[in-house]
N, C-alpha and C positions, 0 to 999 in steps of 0.2 A: 526833560526838566530834571535837574539834579536834586538831590535830597534837600540841600540848603534852600534852594528856591522854592521847593514844594512846601517846606515847613513855613517859610515866610508868607507864602500865598494862603496856606491853610489858616495861619494865625490871623491874617488880615481879614479873612472871611468870617472866622468864628468869634473874634473879640466883640465886634459890634452886636452880633446876635446874643452873646452871653450878657452883655450889659443891658440890652433891651429886655431879655428875659427876667433879669433881676428887678428892673423897674416894674415889670408886670406882676412880680411876686408880692409886693406889699399891698395889702388891702387898705386903701386910704380911709374908708369908712370906719373900719375897726381901729385904725391908728388914731383917728380924730376922736372917737369915743373913749379910748383908753387914755389918751392925753388929758382928758378932762380930770383924770385922777392924779395929775402931776403933783398936787399938793401933798401927797403922802410919800413921794419919791425922796430918798435921802437915807441918811444914817441917823438913828434916833436912840436916845437913852433916857431912862427915868424910873419912876416908881409907880406903884399901884397897890391896889388891895382887891381881894376876892373873898366873898362870903364862903366860909367852909361848911361842911355838913354839920359842924358843931354850933352853927349860927354866929360864929365870931368872924371878924375881919382878919384876914391873913395877909401881911404885907409881902411885897416882892420887888425886885429890881428887874427891869426889862430892857433889852435891846431890840431894835428892829432895823434890818438892813433891807432897803427896798429899791429895786432897780427896774427901769424899762428894759425889756428884752424883745428880740425878734423885730427890730425896727419900730419900737414902741407900739407893737400890736398886743402885747401882754405886759403885765407887771409881775415880777418875781419878788416874793417876801420871805425873809428869814427871820424868825423870832425866837429869842432865848430869854427865859425868865429864871431867876434864881432867888433863893431865900435861905438864909443862914448857911450858905456855902453849898446848897443842894440845887440841882436843876429841877425847877418846878414846871417849866413849859419849854418844849423844844419842838418847833414846828416850822413848816414852810407852806407857802401858798402860791397860787398862780391865779391872777384875776385876768379874765378875758371878756371881750364883748360878745354877748349872745344875741346876734341879729335876729335869729329866728323868734325868740321870745321877747325881745325888746328890753333886755336888762343885761347886767353882767353876771358872769359865773365866777364864783369864788371857790376854787378847789384847794382843799386843805389837807395836809399830810402831817401826822403826828409821829413822834418817835416811837410810840407804843403800837404802831401799825395801823392805828385808826385813820381813816380817810373819808372824804366826801366831797360832793360838788353841791354848792348851795347857791341860792339866788342872792344877788347883791344889786343895789341900785343907788344912784346918786339923786338925793332929794335936796334941792338947793345946793348948799355947800357941804352937805354931810353924806358920807358914804355908809349905807346901812348894808349889813349882811345877816342872813337868817339861817343858822344851822338847823333850826326847827321852826314850825309854825309859831310856837309859843316862846321863842328865844330869839333875841336880836342883839347885835352889836352895832354901835353907832360911833363913827370916827369923824372928827372935824378938827380944824385948827382954831384954838381959842383966841382970845383978844391979845395974847402975848405971842402968838405964832407957834404955840406948843401943840403937839399932837395930843388931843384929848379924846379918850375912848371910854364909853360906858357899855356895860352888858346888862340887859334887862330880860326878865322872865315875866310871862303873862300869867296872871292868876285871875280867872273869870274875865272881867273886861279891863282890868287894871294891870299896868306894867310896874314891876318892882325891880329896882337896881340891885344887882349882886356883884358887880364888878366896875372898877374905875382905874384908869391909867392916864398919867400925864408924862409926856416925853419931850425932851428938848432935842432939837436938831443939832447934830454934831458937825463940827467943821471938817 
């Protein structure tokens, strides 16, 4: 067999195997779970406020770029907040399905080097994620189809809001 014939023969054998291996590579259960979060995927821009250590609300402008990755088995997030020309928030995150524990894992990375893996869950049409037991963020689409997110801190048995953000989907 000459080299050209051998290459054709080898290619004919390998291509179907490569395609089959790729099909087996996507975890359909994870994909279905992550696709439930499709409502946050897109480009977003808007404004918000956060309570500062001084007890005052501090306004900011925020963008979020959110994409499905790895055949929709994870969601990749990039967030950038600014106020008065300064960067106030620069982060990325990856959301994945945690089959073992029955919830999502929200992995967050900040420009200052801080990072963490946190529990997240979809309750009804709202995505909750919990950086700490007494801290939660809640994301959903409001009646106008805007991204509406709040941050709350627990004091005793009550939750107090310290953060709010409303973003519009960008074309």
